[in-house]
VOGU-3710 file (C-alpha; in Angstrom, 3 decimals, decimal comma):
1> mahstlllac> 69,139/-117,039/-67,505  71,701/-115,907/-64,958  73,398/-113,934/-67,692  70,361/-111,568/-69,371  68,917/-111,225/-65,780  72,198/-109,501/-65,010  72,378/-107,260/-68,157  68,511/-106,294/-67,070  69,707/-105,307/-63,430  72,838/-103,556/-65,098
11> alvvlasstl> 70,237/-101,490/-67,567  68,131/-100,773/-64,507  70,871/-98,964/-62,528  72,165/-96,881/-65,628  68,900/-95,481/-66,305  68,341/-94,659/-63,000  71,867/-93,025/-62,389  70,811/-91,380/-65,974  67,686/-90,083/-64,402  69,096/-88,722/-61,239
21> asaaivehtf> 71,795/-87,341/-62,784  69,083/-85,276/-65,334  67,520/-83,799/-62,325  69,258/-80,721/-60,566  68,717/-78,701/-57,518  67,917/-75,043/-58,337  67,926/-72,530/-55,445  67,451/-68,942/-55,425  66,890/-66,177/-52,589  64,022/-63,725/-52,863
31> hvknltigrl> 64,554/-60,565/-50,649  61,422/-59,097/-50,780  61,115/-55,299/-49,630  60,103/-52,032/-50,395  61,326/-50,072/-54,163  60,593/-46,822/-55,121  60,361/-46,384/-59,151  59,225/-43,579/-61,105  56,004/-44,700/-63,427  53,518/-42,324/-65,286
41> crqqtitavn> 54,994/-39,109/-64,121  55,804/-39,942/-60,439  57,631/-41,941/-57,978  55,351/-44,722/-56,496  56,747/-47,061/-54,012  56,293/-51,152/-54,404  56,606/-54,020/-53,275  59,565/-55,994/-55,127  61,466/-59,210/-54,956  65,265/-58,451/-55,497
51> gslpgptirv> 64,572/-54,690/-56,720  63,163/-55,273/-59,834  59,763/-55,666/-62,087  58,865/-58,049/-63,024  60,966/-60,205/-60,293  63,383/-62,634/-61,591  62,956/-65,746/-63,891  63,374/-68,609/-62,760  64,017/-71,458/-64,887  64,173/-75,564/-64,236
61> hegdtlivhv> 64,073/-78,464/-66,234  61,334/-81,235/-65,393  62,423/-83,502/-62,636  64,582/-80,488/-61,094  64,003/-79,940/-57,010  63,567/-75,821/-56,752  64,351/-74,362/-53,140  63,862/-70,789/-52,972  64,367/-69,086/-49,505  62,076/-65,565/-49,070
71> fnkspynlti> 62,977/-63,219/-46,774  60,357/-60,747/-45,778  61,958/-57,394/-45,414  58,949/-55,507/-46,454  56,037/-53,903/-43,993  53,515/-56,419/-45,030  52,448/-60,281/-44,463  53,700/-62,319/-47,296  53,476/-66,198/-49,148  54,220/-66,873/-52,493
81> hwhgifqlls> 52,250/-68,815/-54,392  53,941/-71,678/-57,557  51,124/-70,906/-59,773  50,517/-74,295/-61,426  53,068/-76,578/-60,245  51,519/-79,802/-59,081  53,207/-80,008/-55,581  53,151/-83,521/-55,160  53,421/-84,445/-51,506  54,818/-80,983/-51,182
91> awadgpsmit> 51,375/-79,161/-50,280  53,071/-77,344/-47,707  54,968/-75,111/-50,658  51,365/-74,274/-52,253  51,508/-70,959/-50,720  48,128/-69,092/-50,512  47,434/-66,918/-47,581  45,339/-69,208/-44,912  45,071/-72,305/-47,190  48,549/-73,630/-46,826
101> qcpitpgnsy> 49,929/-71,494/-44,687  49,838/-68,710/-42,696  51,852/-65,560/-43,670  55,218/-64,805/-43,722  55,725/-61,478/-41,561  57,381/-58,856/-41,815  61,029/-59,658/-40,675  60,630/-63,430/-40,924  61,254/-66,134/-43,446  59,936/-69,291/-45,019
111> tykfrivnqe> 62,079/-71,959/-47,361  59,706/-73,384/-50,469  60,804/-76,633/-51,669  59,703/-78,910/-54,062  60,119/-81,333/-57,014  58,796/-80,210/-60,402  57,753/-83,511/-62,532  55,495/-84,115/-65,311  55,600/-80,888/-66,336  57,125/-78,793/-68,737
121> gtlwwhahfs> 56,480/-75,542/-69,894  55,826/-71,929/-68,997  54,256/-71,218/-65,229  54,929/-68,291/-62,947  55,133/-67,080/-59,417  53,453/-64,728/-57,349  52,365/-63,291/-54,170  49,235/-64,967/-52,625  47,826/-62,221/-50,055  46,120/-59,203/-50,462
131> mlratvhgal> 46,961/-57,473/-53,675  50,425/-58,068/-53,709  50,958/-59,629/-56,419  50,745/-56,482/-58,851  54,286/-56,104/-58,006  55,680/-59,383/-56,553  55,569/-61,775/-59,406  57,758/-63,888/-62,175  57,825/-66,215/-65,311  58,927/-70,092/-63,742
141> iirprsghky> 59,849/-71,689/-66,864  60,310/-75,847/-67,050  62,060/-76,960/-70,088  62,001/-80,732/-70,992  64,692/-82,731/-69,146  67,990/-83,323/-70,617  67,539/-85,381/-73,600  64,380/-84,350/-74,061  62,824/-81,931/-76,997  60,185/-79,516/-77,401
151> pfpkpdkevp> 57,580/-80,900/-79,857  57,781/-79,023/-82,157  60,870/-77,139/-83,910  63,253/-75,415/-81,477  62,678/-71,689/-81,380  65,799/-70,066/-81,997  65,268/-67,490/-78,947  62,490/-67,693/-75,860  61,191/-64,483/-74,553  59,229/-64,356/-71,255
161> iilgewwnad> 56,486/-61,615/-72,327  54,459/-60,741/-68,637  51,972/-58,755/-68,758  51,056/-56,345/-65,676  49,099/-53,565/-64,130  49,807/-50,607/-62,649  47,943/-48,612/-59,460  49,273/-44,919/-59,160  48,858/-45,952/-55,916  50,244/-48,417/-52,868
171> iidvanqaqa> 48,430/-51,257/-53,975  47,651/-52,264/-49,893  46,239/-49,320/-49,601  44,153/-49,851/-52,346  42,861/-53,401/-51,454  42,220/-52,155/-47,484  39,900/-49,245/-49,198  38,101/-51,946/-50,970  37,446/-54,103/-47,817  36,446/-51,003/-45,775
181> tgggpnisda> 33,655/-49,282/-48,061  32,503/-53,269/-49,688  32,906/-51,400/-52,948  35,267/-52,463/-55,646  39,107/-51,741/-55,540  39,722/-48,304/-57,859  40,704/-49,587/-61,283  43,834/-49,391/-62,223  45,900/-46,833/-64,018  48,160/-48,538/-66,656
191> ytingrpgdl> 49,115/-51,935/-68,001  52,433/-52,976/-68,647  54,456/-55,189/-70,898  57,597/-56,590/-68,922  56,843/-53,749/-66,272  57,129/-51,482/-68,754  53,393/-49,196/-69,452  54,499/-48,074/-73,141  54,315/-44,833/-74,829  50,981/-44,551/-75,009
201> ypcsqnqtyt> 50,993/-43,536/-71,530  52,776/-40,447/-70,226  55,985/-39,926/-69,626  56,677/-43,167/-70,963  58,185/-42,771/-73,994  61,630/-44,492/-72,623  59,538/-46,923/-70,782  58,962/-48,791/-73,485  59,131/-52,482/-73,769  61,207/-53,157/-76,970
211> levekgktyl> 62,074/-56,800/-78,569  64,607/-57,317/-81,281  64,253/-59,658/-83,631  66,015/-61,081/-87,035  64,037/-61,557/-89,915  63,447/-65,303/-90,558  63,911/-66,395/-86,560  61,688/-68,170/-84,482  60,761/-66,755/-81,479  59,184/-68,317/-78,599
221> lriinaalnn> 57,090/-65,956/-76,638  55,963/-67,089/-73,470  53,053/-65,038/-72,477  52,023/-64,484/-68,842  49,239/-62,696/-67,814  49,891/-60,913/-64,312  47,598/-58,428/-64,139  45,318/-58,641/-60,969  41,409/-58,104/-62,733  41,588/-58,128/-65,898
231> qlffkianhn> 41,597/-60,044/-69,251  43,491/-59,277/-72,264  43,883/-59,075/-75,640  47,168/-59,218/-76,906  48,891/-58,661/-80,672  51,449/-58,142/-82,825  50,915/-55,975/-86,449  50,814/-57,769/-89,357  52,566/-61,308/-87,761  50,412/-64,293/-86,561
241> ftvvavdacy> 51,413/-66,626/-83,845  51,435/-70,425/-83,537  49,804/-71,489/-79,767  52,016/-74,529/-78,607  51,023/-74,640/-75,113  48,620/-72,923/-72,444  49,369/-73,398/-68,284  52,192/-75,486/-68,975  50,650/-77,938/-71,056  50,965/-78,955/-74,795
251> tepyvtdvvv> 48,764/-78,045/-77,492  48,038/-79,002/-81,102  49,450/-76,069/-83,492  47,123/-73,152/-83,482  47,577/-70,097/-85,547  46,086/-67,222/-85,137  46,511/-62,959/-84,959  45,499/-62,513/-81,553  45,922/-64,044/-78,365  43,317/-63,843/-75,307
261> iapgqttdvl> 44,902/-64,799/-72,020  43,011/-64,346/-68,455  44,405/-63,286/-65,272  46,807/-66,699/-63,919  46,703/-68,136/-67,461  50,163/-68,546/-69,760  49,977/-69,260/-73,428  53,630/-70,088/-75,296  53,608/-69,013/-79,019  55,886/-69,402/-81,523
271> lkadqpvgsy> 56,502/-66,117/-83,512  58,066/-65,829/-87,122  59,890/-62,790/-87,791  58,392/-63,115/-91,336  57,462/-59,254/-92,436  58,999/-56,872/-93,613  62,483/-55,616/-92,245  60,570/-52,781/-89,891  59,404/-52,076/-86,501  55,726/-52,890/-85,555
281> ymaarayasa> 53,981/-52,930/-82,108  52,648/-55,205/-79,958  49,857/-54,154/-77,590  47,809/-55,099/-74,934  44,820/-53,851/-73,906  41,062/-55,548/-72,099  38,839/-57,881/-72,548  35,920/-56,992/-70,727  32,596/-59,421/-70,487  31,281/-56,630/-68,190
291> pqipfdnttt> 31,016/-53,544/-69,600  28,801/-51,731/-67,324  31,721/-52,574/-64,470  34,214/-49,907/-64,728  37,738/-51,203/-66,129  41,234/-49,932/-67,077  40,355/-49,453/-70,765  43,888/-48,180/-71,886  46,365/-49,692/-74,150  49,732/-51,040/-73,174
301> rgivvydgat> 52,676/-51,500/-76,158  55,873/-52,329/-77,141  58,206/-52,634/-80,081  59,260/-55,683/-82,028  61,949/-54,110/-83,894  63,791/-55,798/-86,716  67,442/-56,006/-87,215  68,437/-53,130/-89,802  65,220/-51,439/-89,067  65,133/-47,647/-89,747
311> tanplmpvlp> 61,626/-46,503/-89,714  60,717/-44,904/-86,599  56,995/-45,108/-87,121  55,784/-48,748/-86,166  53,006/-50,155/-87,402  49,707/-50,764/-84,918  47,882/-53,737/-84,826  43,846/-53,101/-84,858  42,829/-54,581/-80,975  39,209/-56,186/-80,508
321> afndnptahr> 36,827/-54,443/-79,042  36,852/-54,777/-75,449  33,783/-56,837/-75,575  34,144/-58,931/-78,311  33,224/-62,021/-76,684  33,292/-64,019/-80,020  36,568/-63,335/-80,768  37,737/-64,469/-77,136  35,577/-67,825/-77,314  36,832/-68,698/-80,831
331> fysnltglkd> 40,242/-68,379/-79,175  39,448/-70,295/-76,043  37,489/-73,017/-77,527  39,496/-73,884/-80,255  42,332/-75,314/-78,298  43,211/-79,050/-78,364  45,715/-80,571/-76,602  48,356/-82,259/-77,786  47,609/-85,970/-77,907  50,000/-88,676/-76,628
341> gpqwvpvplq> 52,904/-85,754/-76,649  55,337/-85,270/-74,040  53,364/-84,667/-70,085  50,249/-85,751/-72,166  47,094/-87,745/-69,720  44,298/-89,322/-70,992  41,099/-88,168/-70,149  39,649/-90,087/-67,100  36,586/-91,660/-68,509  34,900/-92,578/-64,864
351> vdepmfvtvg> 33,563/-89,940/-62,441  33,269/-90,062/-59,381  32,870/-86,906/-58,084  30,148/-85,118/-60,497  29,520/-81,320/-59,136  27,170/-78,426/-60,625  29,010/-75,404/-59,650  27,342/-71,696/-59,751  29,990/-69,218/-59,659  29,031/-65,381/-59,706
361> lgldrcpana> 28,658/-62,045/-58,142  26,497/-61,619/-55,237  25,904/-59,380/-51,898  26,669/-59,100/-48,193  24,669/-57,269/-45,902  25,648/-53,488/-44,969  26,179/-53,435/-41,391  23,754/-51,023/-39,163  24,961/-47,738/-39,021  27,879/-48,015/-41,752
371> tcqglngqrn> 27,875/-46,639/-45,189  28,451/-49,756/-47,999  29,512/-48,396/-51,582  28,607/-51,854/-53,276  25,353/-52,399/-55,490  21,996/-51,312/-53,705  24,353/-49,958/-50,905  25,510/-53,249/-49,989  28,807/-54,914/-49,970  29,780/-56,545/-52,524
381> sasmnnhsfq> 30,012/-60,455/-52,168  30,545/-63,491/-54,728  30,053/-67,475/-53,951  30,170/-70,536/-55,560  26,561/-72,705/-54,721  25,673/-69,968/-52,720  28,766/-70,241/-50,209  30,616/-67,074/-50,158  34,263/-68,455/-49,009  35,641/-66,926/-46,063
391> aptslsllqa> 39,375/-68,211/-45,276  40,221/-68,894/-41,103  42,211/-66,767/-39,381  43,989/-68,883/-36,542  45,121/-71,890/-38,778  45,745/-72,646/-42,361  43,181/-75,294/-43,670  46,292/-77,704/-44,640  47,155/-77,261/-41,015  43,831/-78,318/-39,570
401> fffnvggift> 43,328/-81,260/-42,169  46,880/-82,803/-41,364  46,423/-82,156/-37,569  43,312/-83,091/-37,602  41,782/-79,704/-36,154  38,411/-79,275/-35,769  36,213/-75,694/-35,781  38,707/-74,382/-39,056  36,758/-75,639/-41,868  33,357/-77,693/-42,685
411> pdfpdnppli> 33,117/-80,480/-44,850  30,277/-79,200/-46,471  30,369/-77,731/-50,110  27,722/-78,687/-51,885  27,608/-80,913/-55,234  24,924/-78,762/-56,776  23,262/-75,083/-55,911  20,520/-75,343/-53,444  18,149/-73,585/-56,018  17,839/-74,268/-59,715
421> fdftntalsn> 16,539/-71,054/-61,616  17,361/-68,935/-64,811  21,399/-68,394/-64,329  21,879/-66,592/-67,036  18,513/-64,479/-67,162  19,714/-60,938/-66,501  16,508/-60,233/-65,662  17,357/-61,867/-62,316  20,734/-59,731/-61,570  18,922/-57,778/-59,205
431> dssllfapkr> 16,966/-60,325/-57,510  17,479/-59,624/-53,357  15,955/-63,857/-53,014  19,184/-65,048/-55,072  22,015/-62,292/-54,103  23,111/-62,573/-50,408  25,226/-65,626/-49,813  26,418/-66,957/-46,458  30,064/-66,402/-45,218  31,414/-70,112/-44,909
441> tsvktlkfns> 34,479/-71,784/-45,074  33,576/-75,075/-46,684  35,104/-77,476/-48,262  34,915/-80,627/-51,095  36,732/-83,460/-49,062  37,778/-86,128/-51,970  39,070/-89,379/-51,720  42,651/-89,531/-53,036  42,659/-90,784/-56,435  38,518/-89,682/-57,298
451> tvemilqnta> 37,947/-88,367/-60,696  36,188/-84,867/-60,353  34,014/-83,424/-63,117  33,045/-80,192/-62,668  29,741/-77,966/-64,623  31,082/-74,421/-63,974  27,485/-72,247/-64,678  28,389/-68,304/-64,526  25,859/-66,594/-63,092  23,925/-63,364/-64,392
461> lvalenhpmh> 23,251/-62,240/-60,355  24,556/-58,617/-60,180  26,468/-59,046/-63,997  27,675/-61,674/-66,136  31,036/-61,750/-66,375  33,782/-64,002/-67,401  35,592/-65,795/-64,742  38,649/-67,475/-64,997  38,471/-70,393/-62,583  42,198/-71,510/-61,017
471> vhgfdfhvla> 42,479/-74,699/-59,300  45,342/-75,390/-57,258  47,636/-78,614/-57,194  46,032/-80,006/-60,670  45,255/-79,565/-64,409  42,308/-80,395/-65,338  40,648/-81,587/-68,842  38,365/-79,051/-70,239  35,819/-80,833/-71,960  33,733/-78,327/-73,387
481> qgfgnfdaar> 32,619/-74,655/-73,155  29,566/-72,909/-74,360  26,762/-69,714/-73,652  23,682/-70,086/-71,669  22,804/-72,891/-69,124  24,418/-75,677/-69,201  21,820/-78,512/-70,884  23,076/-81,877/-70,181  21,134/-83,366/-73,188  22,691/-81,043/-75,347
491> drqkfnlvnp> 25,895/-80,274/-74,484  27,288/-83,641/-73,059  27,309/-84,638/-76,769  29,947/-81,970/-77,137  32,571/-83,268/-75,076  36,039/-83,690/-76,370  36,968/-87,116/-74,323  40,325/-87,587/-77,135  41,983/-84,528/-76,895  40,775/-81,591/-75,036
501> qrrntiavpv> 43,017/-78,959/-74,255  44,001/-79,212/-70,285  44,852/-76,011/-67,724  44,824/-74,299/-64,826  42,703/-72,058/-65,082  39,711/-71,610/-67,169  38,166/-68,848/-68,249  34,202/-69,673/-67,660  32,473/-68,085/-70,582  30,461/-64,785/-69,618
511> ggwavirfra> 26,867/-65,982/-69,386  27,914/-69,429/-69,766  29,733/-72,513/-68,780  32,719/-75,160/-68,408  33,487/-78,769/-67,853  36,404/-79,839/-66,431  37,567/-82,868/-65,214  40,648/-83,771/-63,090  42,085/-86,784/-60,926  42,358/-85,911/-57,013
521> nnpgvwfmhc> 45,985/-88,079/-57,092  47,956/-85,267/-54,580  46,685/-85,375/-50,641  46,403/-82,128/-49,465  44,155/-79,115/-49,498  43,885/-77,216/-52,621  42,385/-73,466/-53,599  40,347/-73,171/-56,211  39,142/-69,511/-57,011  38,741/-66,685/-59,519
531> hldvhlpwgl> 41,786/-64,626/-60,767  40,007/-61,562/-60,939  42,110/-60,651/-57,840  38,747/-58,391/-56,616  36,502/-61,402/-56,468  38,573/-63,491/-53,937  37,885/-61,500/-51,310  34,539/-61,380/-51,926  34,360/-65,098/-51,499  34,608/-66,692/-55,284
541> atafvvengp> 36,661/-69,564/-53,985  36,373/-73,006/-51,912  38,807/-75,642/-51,523  39,376/-79,322/-52,083  40,717/-81,616/-49,248  42,179/-84,821/-50,850  42,879/-87,253/-48,332  45,518/-89,633/-48,393  46,231/-92,510/-50,232  46,899/-96,282/-48,935
551> tpstrlpppp> 50,837/-95,955/-48,892  53,508/-94,064/-47,519  54,196/-92,486/-50,878  50,768/-91,468/-51,335  50,460/-89,711/-47,567  51,039/-86,120/-47,556  54,521/-85,539/-45,289  54,822/-83,483/-42,030  55,234/-79,569/-42,607  58,690/-78,311/-42,537
561> adlpqc> 60,144/-76,886/-39,388  60,223/-73,413/-40,446  56,452/-73,529/-41,652  54,905/-69,743/-40,556  53,172/-69,728/-37,834  50,080/-67,708/-37,096
//
């Protein structure tokens, strides 16, 4: 007996040491400053990290600790958000301005430090202040820890594909003008693939991304939508994709010839170079579910070139129409999770916090003696459950929570809308009795380890639109999604409680609904907002305050010494 006990103890020591040995500390330094680059026939000054667009790709393994020293040498306030990272017990590193930290002011720095656990796949990092993420962004790739494999055949090569958006203007000027007028920001001038607009734009023949492939080989494309205000269709002429993960969550393999991807989302696809040797365009353009709202209707493209190709005329894919809702819904709703695969989490079946939350646009009163450029001469606005979020200005929400400071937020975000109406009826789009939501810094308080179910219901107020809703700090199961008003008797029968897709950003169908569920097992303050950047300052957001758990290992530690102060 003593001998077997000793063997067990030795085995546990070996297991623990091997686990620790497989985890590393990965360290990066970000110098954020102005950079002047040539795009679309002009020189434009942007804010960039380490002199590149996109910024540096961060590569880690599951279990690693990531340390990033951020030096703000730009003229603007700045924070960095690690989009999709759980930040277990490290909420101070999450990054949204005035939610988990005050911004890093010009000339100052902050070190983000966090451990990456129970996550594998493609995520990304981006600025979370004003519209700076247009050019301050990059890939964050999490591979399985040493000795673990992908749940699909190992690809011959992995390639980040970052889809972006470009303005022929200072992006902060664009944001400030919109804020001053109460209207929407000017639409972008181009889309980009890995920072390059492609040959359909002026002066861009030599600014076209090229992917070289060999016939018969398989490539893992890690696709990221870093655009600010547009969902995108993405295709490669004559090629199919096999989707194997979304938002760093493995999926059942799903074969498609088109990827639909909302801002904030990532999609991992296997591309088999199985076509005749030649050249093929990859292309992306907007999925615009609210076509009455102006949008950038241009197309970015790169080239997939087979080794040995001699043709100078690549084939162009046929992209869906801008408002092809059926194609978008088919892609989004056909994805399922890889049950029992790596990092799989079963659906929690007991719901503690049922919520029905409307998401949509609205208006705010134009001040007296002012001219506003929103609908009906008012200021554009947005809300969730008739609360239009307004960020604090003197202290971050997380500091207020941790240090128990009153007067910063109110814990009264409602579980249900104040009024039930025909949410998706476009005849009500301009009903002034429904359009004006109060500005509030309201949050939803959650007990540690409680399970939240949210029915997200789009409204037709101002306009029907597909809203990509992002939850910080958690992945959630997408139980079902559909069009029209959610009907519990009808639609609960559609819930997938066996192998639903898991995500951190859900594109709520235009004029429709989606149901998500997650367990609040991470203490801190976690932002939830529309990832169409235009809607964030309008107020399409709220936050969850997750209380501490009962043990030291379930309580949020104090902030780091260099946390920026307001």
